[in-house]
mmJSON file of the N, C-alpha and C atoms, coordinates in Angstrom:
{"data_MODEL":{"atom_site":{
"group_PDB":["ATOM","ATOM","ATOM","ATOM","ATOM","ATOM","ATOM","ATOM","ATOM","ATOM","ATOM","ATOM","ATOM","ATOM","ATOM","ATOM","ATOM","ATOM","ATOM","ATOM","ATOM","ATOM","ATOM","ATOM","ATOM","ATOM","ATOM","ATOM","ATOM","ATOM","ATOM","ATOM","ATOM","ATOM","ATOM","ATOM","ATOM","ATOM","ATOM","ATOM","ATOM","ATOM","ATOM","ATOM","ATOM","ATOM","ATOM","ATOM","ATOM","ATOM","ATOM","ATOM","ATOM","ATOM","ATOM","ATOM","ATOM","ATOM","ATOM","ATOM","ATOM","ATOM","ATOM","ATOM","ATOM","ATOM","ATOM","ATOM","ATOM","ATOM","ATOM","ATOM","ATOM","ATOM","ATOM","ATOM","ATOM","ATOM","ATOM","ATOM","ATOM","ATOM","ATOM","ATOM","ATOM","ATOM","ATOM","ATOM","ATOM","ATOM","ATOM","ATOM","ATOM","ATOM","ATOM","ATOM","ATOM","ATOM","ATOM","ATOM","ATOM","ATOM","ATOM","ATOM","ATOM","ATOM","ATOM","ATOM","ATOM","ATOM","ATOM","ATOM","ATOM","ATOM","ATOM","ATOM","ATOM","ATOM","ATOM","ATOM","ATOM","ATOM","ATOM","ATOM","ATOM","ATOM","ATOM","ATOM","ATOM","ATOM","ATOM","ATOM","ATOM","ATOM","ATOM","ATOM","ATOM","ATOM","ATOM","ATOM","ATOM","ATOM","ATOM","ATOM","ATOM","ATOM","ATOM","ATOM","ATOM","ATOM","ATOM","ATOM","ATOM","ATOM","ATOM","ATOM","ATOM","ATOM","ATOM","ATOM","ATOM","ATOM","ATOM","ATOM","ATOM","ATOM","ATOM","ATOM","ATOM","ATOM","ATOM","ATOM","ATOM","ATOM","ATOM","ATOM","ATOM","ATOM","ATOM","ATOM","ATOM","ATOM","ATOM","ATOM","ATOM","ATOM","ATOM","ATOM","ATOM","ATOM","ATOM","ATOM","ATOM","ATOM","ATOM","ATOM","ATOM","ATOM","ATOM","ATOM","ATOM","ATOM","ATOM","ATOM","ATOM","ATOM","ATOM"],
"id":[1,2,3,4,5,6,7,8,9,10,11,12,13,14,15,16,17,18,19,20,21,22,23,24,25,26,27,28,29,30,31,32,33,34,35,36,37,38,39,40,41,42,43,44,45,46,47,48,49,50,51,52,53,54,55,56,57,58,59,60,61,62,63,64,65,66,67,68,69,70,71,72,73,74,75,76,77,78,79,80,81,82,83,84,85,86,87,88,89,90,91,92,93,94,95,96,97,98,99,100,101,102,103,104,105,106,107,108,109,110,111,112,113,114,115,116,117,118,119,120,121,122,123,124,125,126,127,128,129,130,131,132,133,134,135,136,137,138,139,140,141,142,143,144,145,146,147,148,149,150,151,152,153,154,155,156,157,158,159,160,161,162,163,164,165,166,167,168,169,170,171,172,173,174,175,176,177,178,179,180,181,182,183,184,185,186,187,188,189,190,191,192,193,194,195,196,197,198,199,200,201,202,203,204,205,206,207],
"type_symbol":["N","C","C","N","C","C","N","C","C","N","C","C","N","C","C","N","C","C","N","C","C","N","C","C","N","C","C","N","C","C","N","C","C","N","C","C","N","C","C","N","C","C","N","C","C","N","C","C","N","C","C","N","C","C","N","C","C","N","C","C","N","C","C","N","C","C","N","C","C","N","C","C","N","C","C","N","C","C","N","C","C","N","C","C","N","C","C","N","C","C","N","C","C","N","C","C","N","C","C","N","C","C","N","C","C","N","C","C","N","C","C","N","C","C","N","C","C","N","C","C","N","C","C","N","C","C","N","C","C","N","C","C","N","C","C","N","C","C","N","C","C","N","C","C","N","C","C","N","C","C","N","C","C","N","C","C","N","C","C","N","C","C","N","C","C","N","C","C","N","C","C","N","C","C","N","C","C","N","C","C","N","C","C","N","C","C","N","C","C","N","C","C","N","C","C","N","C","C","N","C","C","N","C","C","N","C","C"],
"label_atom_id":["N","CA","C","N","CA","C","N","CA","C","N","CA","C","N","CA","C","N","CA","C","N","CA","C","N","CA","C","N","CA","C","N","CA","C","N","CA","C","N","CA","C","N","CA","C","N","CA","C","N","CA","C","N","CA","C","N","CA","C","N","CA","C","N","CA","C","N","CA","C","N","CA","C","N","CA","C","N","CA","C","N","CA","C","N","CA","C","N","CA","C","N","CA","C","N","CA","C","N","CA","C","N","CA","C","N","CA","C","N","CA","C","N","CA","C","N","CA","C","N","CA","C","N","CA","C","N","CA","C","N","CA","C","N","CA","C","N","CA","C","N","CA","C","N","CA","C","N","CA","C","N","CA","C","N","CA","C","N","CA","C","N","CA","C","N","CA","C","N","CA","C","N","CA","C","N","CA","C","N","CA","C","N","CA","C","N","CA","C","N","CA","C","N","CA","C","N","CA","C","N","CA","C","N","CA","C","N","CA","C","N","CA","C","N","CA","C","N","CA","C","N","CA","C","N","CA","C","N","CA","C","N","CA","C","N","CA","C","N","CA","C"],
"label_alt_id":[null,null,null,null,null,null,null,null,null,null,null,null,null,null,null,null,null,null,null,null,null,null,null,null,null,null,null,null,null,null,null,null,null,null,null,null,null,null,null,null,null,null,null,null,null,null,null,null,null,null,null,null,null,null,null,null,null,null,null,null,null,null,null,null,null,null,null,null,null,null,null,null,null,null,null,null,null,null,null,null,null,null,null,null,null,null,null,null,null,null,null,null,null,null,null,null,null,null,null,null,null,null,null,null,null,null,null,null,null,null,null,null,null,null,null,null,null,null,null,null,null,null,null,null,null,null,null,null,null,null,null,null,null,null,null,null,null,null,null,null,null,null,null,null,null,null,null,null,null,null,null,null,null,null,null,null,null,null,null,null,null,null,null,null,null,null,null,null,null,null,null,null,null,null,null,null,null,null,null,null,null,null,null,null,null,null,null,null,null,null,null,null,null,null,null,null,null,null,null,null,null,null,null,null,null,null,null],
"label_comp_id":["ARG","ARG","ARG","ARG","ARG","ARG","LEU","LEU","LEU","ARG","ARG","ARG","GLU","GLU","GLU","GLY","GLY","GLY","GLU","GLU","GLU","TYR","TYR","TYR","LEU","LEU","LEU","GLU","GLU","GLU","LEU","LEU","LEU","SER","SER","SER","ASP","ASP","ASP","ALA","ALA","ALA","GLY","GLY","GLY","GLY","GLY","GLY","ALA","ALA","ALA","PHE","PHE","PHE","GLU","GLU","GLU","VAL","VAL","VAL","TRP","TRP","TRP","ALA","ALA","ALA","GLU","GLU","GLU","PRO","PRO","PRO","PHE","PHE","PHE","GLY","GLY","GLY","SER","SER","SER","PRO","PRO","PRO","PRO","PRO","PRO","GLN","GLN","GLN","VAL","VAL","VAL","PHE","PHE","PHE","TYR","TYR","TYR","GLU","GLU","GLU","GLY","GLY","GLY","GLU","GLU","GLU","PRO","PRO","PRO","TYR","TYR","TYR","PRO","PRO","PRO","MET","MET","MET","SER","SER","SER","GLU","GLU","GLU","LEU","LEU","LEU","ASP","ASP","ASP","GLN","GLN","GLN","VAL","VAL","VAL","VAL","VAL","VAL","GLU","GLU","GLU","LYS","LYS","LYS","ILE","ILE","ILE","LEU","LEU","LEU","ALA","ALA","ALA","SER","SER","SER","LEU","LEU","LEU","GLN","GLN","GLN","ASP","ASP","ASP","GLY","GLY","GLY","GLN","GLN","GLN","VAL","VAL","VAL","ARG","ARG","ARG","ALA","ALA","ALA","ARG","ARG","ARG","TRP","TRP","TRP","VAL","VAL","VAL","GLY","GLY","GLY","LYS","LYS","LYS","ARG","ARG","ARG","ASP","ASP","ASP","ASP","ASP","ASP"],
"label_asym_id":["A","A","A","A","A","A","A","A","A","A","A","A","A","A","A","A","A","A","A","A","A","A","A","A","A","A","A","A","A","A","A","A","A","A","A","A","A","A","A","A","A","A","A","A","A","A","A","A","A","A","A","A","A","A","A","A","A","A","A","A","A","A","A","A","A","A","A","A","A","A","A","A","A","A","A","A","A","A","A","A","A","A","A","A","A","A","A","A","A","A","A","A","A","A","A","A","A","A","A","A","A","A","A","A","A","A","A","A","A","A","A","A","A","A","A","A","A","A","A","A","A","A","A","A","A","A","A","A","A","A","A","A","A","A","A","A","A","A","A","A","A","A","A","A","A","A","A","A","A","A","A","A","A","A","A","A","A","A","A","A","A","A","A","A","A","A","A","A","A","A","A","A","A","A","A","A","A","A","A","A","A","A","A","A","A","A","A","A","A","A","A","A","A","A","A","A","A","A","A","A","A","A","A","A","A","A","A"],
"label_entity_id":["1","1","1","1","1","1","1","1","1","1","1","1","1","1","1","1","1","1","1","1","1","1","1","1","1","1","1","1","1","1","1","1","1","1","1","1","1","1","1","1","1","1","1","1","1","1","1","1","1","1","1","1","1","1","1","1","1","1","1","1","1","1","1","1","1","1","1","1","1","1","1","1","1","1","1","1","1","1","1","1","1","1","1","1","1","1","1","1","1","1","1","1","1","1","1","1","1","1","1","1","1","1","1","1","1","1","1","1","1","1","1","1","1","1","1","1","1","1","1","1","1","1","1","1","1","1","1","1","1","1","1","1","1","1","1","1","1","1","1","1","1","1","1","1","1","1","1","1","1","1","1","1","1","1","1","1","1","1","1","1","1","1","1","1","1","1","1","1","1","1","1","1","1","1","1","1","1","1","1","1","1","1","1","1","1","1","1","1","1","1","1","1","1","1","1","1","1","1","1","1","1","1","1","1","1","1","1"],
"label_seq_id":[1,1,1,2,2,2,3,3,3,4,4,4,5,5,5,6,6,6,7,7,7,8,8,8,9,9,9,10,10,10,11,11,11,12,12,12,13,13,13,14,14,14,15,15,15,16,16,16,17,17,17,18,18,18,19,19,19,20,20,20,21,21,21,22,22,22,23,23,23,24,24,24,25,25,25,26,26,26,27,27,27,28,28,28,29,29,29,30,30,30,31,31,31,32,32,32,33,33,33,34,34,34,35,35,35,36,36,36,37,37,37,38,38,38,39,39,39,40,40,40,41,41,41,42,42,42,43,43,43,44,44,44,45,45,45,46,46,46,47,47,47,48,48,48,49,49,49,50,50,50,51,51,51,52,52,52,53,53,53,54,54,54,55,55,55,56,56,56,57,57,57,58,58,58,59,59,59,60,60,60,61,61,61,62,62,62,63,63,63,64,64,64,65,65,65,66,66,66,67,67,67,68,68,68,69,69,69],
"pdbx_PDB_ins_code":[null,null,null,null,null,null,null,null,null,null,null,null,null,null,null,null,null,null,null,null,null,null,null,null,null,null,null,null,null,null,null,null,null,null,null,null,null,null,null,null,null,null,null,null,null,null,null,null,null,null,null,null,null,null,null,null,null,null,null,null,null,null,null,null,null,null,null,null,null,null,null,null,null,null,null,null,null,null,null,null,null,null,null,null,null,null,null,null,null,null,null,null,null,null,null,null,null,null,null,null,null,null,null,null,null,null,null,null,null,null,null,null,null,null,null,null,null,null,null,null,null,null,null,null,null,null,null,null,null,null,null,null,null,null,null,null,null,null,null,null,null,null,null,null,null,null,null,null,null,null,null,null,null,null,null,null,null,null,null,null,null,null,null,null,null,null,null,null,null,null,null,null,null,null,null,null,null,null,null,null,null,null,null,null,null,null,null,null,null,null,null,null,null,null,null,null,null,null,null,null,null,null,null,null,null,null,null],
"Cartn_x":[4.638,6.197,6.323,6.854,7.812,6.946,5.308,4.488,4.73,4.763,4.183,6.412,7.482,8.47,8.988,7.884,8.339,8.822,8.342,9.096,7.771,7.374,6.271,5.949,5.098,4.616,3.848,4.753,4.014,2.788,1.816,0.845,-0.083,0.309,-0.091,-0.821,-1.84,-2.972,-2.647,-4.198,-4.232,-4.116,-5.27,-5.917,-4.743,-3.237,-2.387,-1.232,-0.837,-0.416,-0.414,-0.27,-0.527,0.562,0.596,1.837,0.902,1.083,0.538,1.681,0.816,2.03,1.786,2.336,1.916,2.746,2.088,2.297,1.329,2.84,2.551,2.5,3.477,3.562,3.133,2.323,1.345,0.815,-0.569,-1.63,-2.799,-3.203,-3.404,-2.48,-2.276,-1.997,-2.26,-2.56,-2.781,-1.911,-3.202,-2.28,-2.785,-2.318,-2.386,-3.193,-3.68,-4.346,-6.02,-4.908,-6.213,-6.003,-5.141,-5.083,-6.525,-6.63,-7.385,-6.39,-6.827,-6.277,-7.208,-6.599,-7.512,-6.461,-7.227,-6.623,-5.599,-4.341,-3.608,-4.547,-4.916,-5.304,-6.458,-6.24,-7.049,-5.83,-4.339,-3.571,-3.674,-4.024,-4.086,-5.318,-6.378,-7.243,-6.581,-5.774,-5.442,-5.099,-4.09,-2.879,-4.186,-4.506,-5.667,-6.514,-7.061,-7.513,-5.955,-4.891,-3.796,-3.59,-2.831,-3.22,-4.109,-5.108,-6.249,-6.345,-5.512,-5.983,-4.607,-3.294,-2.212,-3.019,-3.654,-3.658,-4.99,-5.802,-6.267,-5.539,-4.532,-4.446,-4.198,-4.91,-5.848,-5.105,-3.467,-2.651,-0.95,0.018,1.569,1.785,2.864,3.199,4.986,5.642,7.288,6.815,8.594,8.287,9.931,8.559,9.702,10.638,11.048,11.492,11.431,12.352,10.976,11.218,10.237,9.834,10.677,12.241,13.233,14.746,13.932,15.163,15.516],
"Cartn_y":[-6.441,-7.528,-6.573,-5.338,-5.106,-4.158,-4.893,-4.667,-6.133,-6.653,-8.77,-9.092,-7.418,-7.733,-6.811,-6.252,-5.218,-3.99,-3.584,-2.245,-1.56,0.099,0.713,1.917,2.291,3.071,4.536,5.76,6.001,6.941,7.178,8.209,9.433,9.743,11.426,12.125,13.082,13.737,15.374,16.04,16.922,17.556,16.276,16.36,15.848,14.679,14.198,13.623,12.35,11.285,9.703,8.292,7.749,6.81,5.628,4.174,2.926,1.753,1.549,0.542,-0.871,-1.54,-3.195,-4.694,-6.265,-6.72,-6.995,-7.786,-9.759,-9.601,-11.169,-12.578,-12.236,-13.308,-13.094,-11.635,-11.455,-12.897,-12.657,-12.991,-12.624,-12.443,-13.186,-12.683,-12.932,-11.881,-10.317,-9.324,-8.593,-7.657,-6.621,-5.679,-4.724,-3.679,-2.403,-1.136,-0.506,0.874,1.625,2.783,3.966,3.947,3.592,2.966,1.8,0.465,0.093,-1.527,-2.115,-4.413,-4.71,-4.778,-6.44,-7.528,-8.669,-9.777,-9.647,-10.464,-10.287,-11.373,-11.277,-11.885,-11.323,-10.149,-8.369,-7.784,-8.144,-6.976,-6.975,-7.488,-7.55,-5.804,-6.518,-5.232,-4.034,-3.933,-2.54,-1.54,-2.601,-2.022,-1.256,-2.024,-1.544,-0.906,0.101,0.826,2.216,1.787,2.733,3.089,2.106,2.067,3.599,3.251,4.279,5.3,5.763,6.876,7.806,6.395,7.004,7.685,6.913,7.448,8.52,8.735,10.346,10.919,11.249,11.907,13.062,11.316,11.528,11.824,10.976,10.916,10.73,11.169,11.228,9.505,8.629,7.891,7.763,7.537,6.59,5.809,5.211,3.552,4.537,4.243,4.377,3.863,2.591,1.571,0.881,-0.532,-1.975,-1.709,-2.595,-2.953,-3.394,-3.613,-3.825,-3.075,-1.512,-1.116,-0.445],
"Cartn_z":[-6.261,-5.549,-5.0,-4.902,-3.85,-2.798,-2.999,-1.189,-0.532,-1.6,-0.457,-0.351,-0.561,-0.305,0.787,0.823,1.93,2.747,1.712,1.192,1.813,1.61,2.132,0.9,0.404,-0.36,0.073,0.117,0.612,-0.558,-0.438,-1.36,-0.982,-1.27,-1.117,-1.721,-1.288,-2.071,-1.446,-2.281,-1.197,0.809,1.297,2.487,2.564,2.719,3.146,3.033,2.994,3.336,4.058,3.61,3.967,3.372,4.324,3.672,3.746,2.296,2.039,2.441,3.384,3.129,3.184,3.233,4.115,4.335,5.409,5.89,6.164,4.662,4.7,5.608,5.951,7.51,9.131,8.854,10.196,10.275,11.532,11.659,11.845,10.831,9.424,8.963,7.285,6.592,5.862,5.821,5.461,4.349,4.201,3.536,3.925,4.218,5.676,4.611,4.015,3.08,2.986,3.393,4.201,5.153,6.1,6.626,8.377,6.53,7.053,6.841,7.234,7.319,6.011,4.961,4.035,3.975,3.598,3.799,2.965,2.503,1.698,0.642,0.668,-0.69,-2.059,-0.355,-1.884,-2.154,-2.336,-2.261,-3.438,-4.737,-6.12,-6.059,-5.767,-5.547,-5.927,-4.062,-2.781,-4.791,-5.204,-6.068,-7.135,-7.747,-8.966,-7.549,-7.258,-6.208,-6.364,-6.003,-6.115,-7.412,-8.648,-10.107,-10.529,-10.034,-10.712,-10.046,-9.421,-8.477,-8.801,-9.063,-9.553,-11.704,-12.41,-13.62,-13.121,-12.65,-11.92,-12.47,-11.608,-10.699,-9.457,-8.653,-7.449,-6.935,-6.7,-5.303,-6.425,-5.377,-5.773,-4.757,-5.583,-5.128,-4.871,-3.635,-4.076,-3.074,-3.501,-2.606,-0.994,-0.372,1.09,2.174,1.741,2.538,3.203,3.64,3.516,5.054,5.487,7.012,8.565,7.135,7.772,8.556,7.467,7.381,8.932],
"occupancy":[1.0,1.0,1.0,1.0,1.0,1.0,1.0,1.0,1.0,1.0,1.0,1.0,1.0,1.0,1.0,1.0,1.0,1.0,1.0,1.0,1.0,1.0,1.0,1.0,1.0,1.0,1.0,1.0,1.0,1.0,1.0,1.0,1.0,1.0,1.0,1.0,1.0,1.0,1.0,1.0,1.0,1.0,1.0,1.0,1.0,1.0,1.0,1.0,1.0,1.0,1.0,1.0,1.0,1.0,1.0,1.0,1.0,1.0,1.0,1.0,1.0,1.0,1.0,1.0,1.0,1.0,1.0,1.0,1.0,1.0,1.0,1.0,1.0,1.0,1.0,1.0,1.0,1.0,1.0,1.0,1.0,1.0,1.0,1.0,1.0,1.0,1.0,1.0,1.0,1.0,1.0,1.0,1.0,1.0,1.0,1.0,1.0,1.0,1.0,1.0,1.0,1.0,1.0,1.0,1.0,1.0,1.0,1.0,1.0,1.0,1.0,1.0,1.0,1.0,1.0,1.0,1.0,1.0,1.0,1.0,1.0,1.0,1.0,1.0,1.0,1.0,1.0,1.0,1.0,1.0,1.0,1.0,1.0,1.0,1.0,1.0,1.0,1.0,1.0,1.0,1.0,1.0,1.0,1.0,1.0,1.0,1.0,1.0,1.0,1.0,1.0,1.0,1.0,1.0,1.0,1.0,1.0,1.0,1.0,1.0,1.0,1.0,1.0,1.0,1.0,1.0,1.0,1.0,1.0,1.0,1.0,1.0,1.0,1.0,1.0,1.0,1.0,1.0,1.0,1.0,1.0,1.0,1.0,1.0,1.0,1.0,1.0,1.0,1.0,1.0,1.0,1.0,1.0,1.0,1.0,1.0,1.0,1.0,1.0,1.0,1.0,1.0,1.0,1.0,1.0,1.0,1.0],
"B_iso_or_equiv":[0.0,0.0,0.0,0.0,0.0,0.0,0.0,0.0,0.0,0.0,0.0,0.0,0.0,0.0,0.0,0.0,0.0,0.0,0.0,0.0,0.0,0.0,0.0,0.0,0.0,0.0,0.0,0.0,0.0,0.0,0.0,0.0,0.0,0.0,0.0,0.0,0.0,0.0,0.0,0.0,0.0,0.0,0.0,0.0,0.0,0.0,0.0,0.0,0.0,0.0,0.0,0.0,0.0,0.0,0.0,0.0,0.0,0.0,0.0,0.0,0.0,0.0,0.0,0.0,0.0,0.0,0.0,0.0,0.0,0.0,0.0,0.0,0.0,0.0,0.0,0.0,0.0,0.0,0.0,0.0,0.0,0.0,0.0,0.0,0.0,0.0,0.0,0.0,0.0,0.0,0.0,0.0,0.0,0.0,0.0,0.0,0.0,0.0,0.0,0.0,0.0,0.0,0.0,0.0,0.0,0.0,0.0,0.0,0.0,0.0,0.0,0.0,0.0,0.0,0.0,0.0,0.0,0.0,0.0,0.0,0.0,0.0,0.0,0.0,0.0,0.0,0.0,0.0,0.0,0.0,0.0,0.0,0.0,0.0,0.0,0.0,0.0,0.0,0.0,0.0,0.0,0.0,0.0,0.0,0.0,0.0,0.0,0.0,0.0,0.0,0.0,0.0,0.0,0.0,0.0,0.0,0.0,0.0,0.0,0.0,0.0,0.0,0.0,0.0,0.0,0.0,0.0,0.0,0.0,0.0,0.0,0.0,0.0,0.0,0.0,0.0,0.0,0.0,0.0,0.0,0.0,0.0,0.0,0.0,0.0,0.0,0.0,0.0,0.0,0.0,0.0,0.0,0.0,0.0,0.0,0.0,0.0,0.0,0.0,0.0,0.0,0.0,0.0,0.0,0.0,0.0,0.0],
"pdbx_formal_charge":[null,null,null,null,null,null,null,null,null,null,null,null,null,null,null,null,null,null,null,null,null,null,null,null,null,null,null,null,null,null,null,null,null,null,null,null,null,null,null,null,null,null,null,null,null,null,null,null,null,null,null,null,null,null,null,null,null,null,null,null,null,null,null,null,null,null,null,null,null,null,null,null,null,null,null,null,null,null,null,null,null,null,null,null,null,null,null,null,null,null,null,null,null,null,null,null,null,null,null,null,null,null,null,null,null,null,null,null,null,null,null,null,null,null,null,null,null,null,null,null,null,null,null,null,null,null,null,null,null,null,null,null,null,null,null,null,null,null,null,null,null,null,null,null,null,null,null,null,null,null,null,null,null,null,null,null,null,null,null,null,null,null,null,null,null,null,null,null,null,null,null,null,null,null,null,null,null,null,null,null,null,null,null,null,null,null,null,null,null,null,null,null,null,null,null,null,null,null,null,null,null,null,null,null,null,null,null],
"auth_seq_id":[1,1,1,2,2,2,3,3,3,4,4,4,5,5,5,6,6,6,7,7,7,8,8,8,9,9,9,10,10,10,11,11,11,12,12,12,13,13,13,14,14,14,15,15,15,16,16,16,17,17,17,18,18,18,19,19,19,20,20,20,21,21,21,22,22,22,23,23,23,24,24,24,25,25,25,26,26,26,27,27,27,28,28,28,29,29,29,30,30,30,31,31,31,32,32,32,33,33,33,34,34,34,35,35,35,36,36,36,37,37,37,38,38,38,39,39,39,40,40,40,41,41,41,42,42,42,43,43,43,44,44,44,45,45,45,46,46,46,47,47,47,48,48,48,49,49,49,50,50,50,51,51,51,52,52,52,53,53,53,54,54,54,55,55,55,56,56,56,57,57,57,58,58,58,59,59,59,60,60,60,61,61,61,62,62,62,63,63,63,64,64,64,65,65,65,66,66,66,67,67,67,68,68,68,69,69,69],
"auth_comp_id":["ARG","ARG","ARG","ARG","ARG","ARG","LEU","LEU","LEU","ARG","ARG","ARG","GLU","GLU","GLU","GLY","GLY","GLY","GLU","GLU","GLU","TYR","TYR","TYR","LEU","LEU","LEU","GLU","GLU","GLU","LEU","LEU","LEU","SER","SER","SER","ASP","ASP","ASP","ALA","ALA","ALA","GLY","GLY","GLY","GLY","GLY","GLY","ALA","ALA","ALA","PHE","PHE","PHE","GLU","GLU","GLU","VAL","VAL","VAL","TRP","TRP","TRP","ALA","ALA","ALA","GLU","GLU","GLU","PRO","PRO","PRO","PHE","PHE","PHE","GLY","GLY","GLY","SER","SER","SER","PRO","PRO","PRO","PRO","PRO","PRO","GLN","GLN","GLN","VAL","VAL","VAL","PHE","PHE","PHE","TYR","TYR","TYR","GLU","GLU","GLU","GLY","GLY","GLY","GLU","GLU","GLU","PRO","PRO","PRO","TYR","TYR","TYR","PRO","PRO","PRO","MET","MET","MET","SER","SER","SER","GLU","GLU","GLU","LEU","LEU","LEU","ASP","ASP","ASP","GLN","GLN","GLN","VAL","VAL","VAL","VAL","VAL","VAL","GLU","GLU","GLU","LYS","LYS","LYS","ILE","ILE","ILE","LEU","LEU","LEU","ALA","ALA","ALA","SER","SER","SER","LEU","LEU","LEU","GLN","GLN","GLN","ASP","ASP","ASP","GLY","GLY","GLY","GLN","GLN","GLN","VAL","VAL","VAL","ARG","ARG","ARG","ALA","ALA","ALA","ARG","ARG","ARG","TRP","TRP","TRP","VAL","VAL","VAL","GLY","GLY","GLY","LYS","LYS","LYS","ARG","ARG","ARG","ASP","ASP","ASP","ASP","ASP","ASP"],
"auth_asym_id":["A","A","A","A","A","A","A","A","A","A","A","A","A","A","A","A","A","A","A","A","A","A","A","A","A","A","A","A","A","A","A","A","A","A","A","A","A","A","A","A","A","A","A","A","A","A","A","A","A","A","A","A","A","A","A","A","A","A","A","A","A","A","A","A","A","A","A","A","A","A","A","A","A","A","A","A","A","A","A","A","A","A","A","A","A","A","A","A","A","A","A","A","A","A","A","A","A","A","A","A","A","A","A","A","A","A","A","A","A","A","A","A","A","A","A","A","A","A","A","A","A","A","A","A","A","A","A","A","A","A","A","A","A","A","A","A","A","A","A","A","A","A","A","A","A","A","A","A","A","A","A","A","A","A","A","A","A","A","A","A","A","A","A","A","A","A","A","A","A","A","A","A","A","A","A","A","A","A","A","A","A","A","A","A","A","A","A","A","A","A","A","A","A","A","A","A","A","A","A","A","A","A","A","A","A","A","A"],
"auth_atom_id":["N","CA","C","N","CA","C","N","CA","C","N","CA","C","N","CA","C","N","CA","C","N","CA","C","N","CA","C","N","CA","C","N","CA","C","N","CA","C","N","CA","C","N","CA","C","N","CA","C","N","CA","C","N","CA","C","N","CA","C","N","CA","C","N","CA","C","N","CA","C","N","CA","C","N","CA","C","N","CA","C","N","CA","C","N","CA","C","N","CA","C","N","CA","C","N","CA","C","N","CA","C","N","CA","C","N","CA","C","N","CA","C","N","CA","C","N","CA","C","N","CA","C","N","CA","C","N","CA","C","N","CA","C","N","CA","C","N","CA","C","N","CA","C","N","CA","C","N","CA","C","N","CA","C","N","CA","C","N","CA","C","N","CA","C","N","CA","C","N","CA","C","N","CA","C","N","CA","C","N","CA","C","N","CA","C","N","CA","C","N","CA","C","N","CA","C","N","CA","C","N","CA","C","N","CA","C","N","CA","C","N","CA","C","N","CA","C","N","CA","C","N","CA","C","N","CA","C","N","CA","C","N","CA","C","N","CA","C","N","CA","C"],
"pdbx_PDB_model_num":[1,1,1,1,1,1,1,1,1,1,1,1,1,1,1,1,1,1,1,1,1,1,1,1,1,1,1,1,1,1,1,1,1,1,1,1,1,1,1,1,1,1,1,1,1,1,1,1,1,1,1,1,1,1,1,1,1,1,1,1,1,1,1,1,1,1,1,1,1,1,1,1,1,1,1,1,1,1,1,1,1,1,1,1,1,1,1,1,1,1,1,1,1,1,1,1,1,1,1,1,1,1,1,1,1,1,1,1,1,1,1,1,1,1,1,1,1,1,1,1,1,1,1,1,1,1,1,1,1,1,1,1,1,1,1,1,1,1,1,1,1,1,1,1,1,1,1,1,1,1,1,1,1,1,1,1,1,1,1,1,1,1,1,1,1,1,1,1,1,1,1,1,1,1,1,1,1,1,1,1,1,1,1,1,1,1,1,1,1,1,1,1,1,1,1,1,1,1,1,1,1,1,1,1,1,1,1]
}}}
């Protein structure tokens, strides 16, 4: 929900950090994860990857704000 509403999620691990965000009104609508664009229709799969990484302790996450900020 928060990604769909324009918030950025920062994921970090021992190698660095990257942001995840969605552009639901883009042309085409996309979600960006690990520096790669994915179709917005794959947002749930991207979230599942993030949750699996969090559960495994591979990454830490924090919300860093809205795109409109």
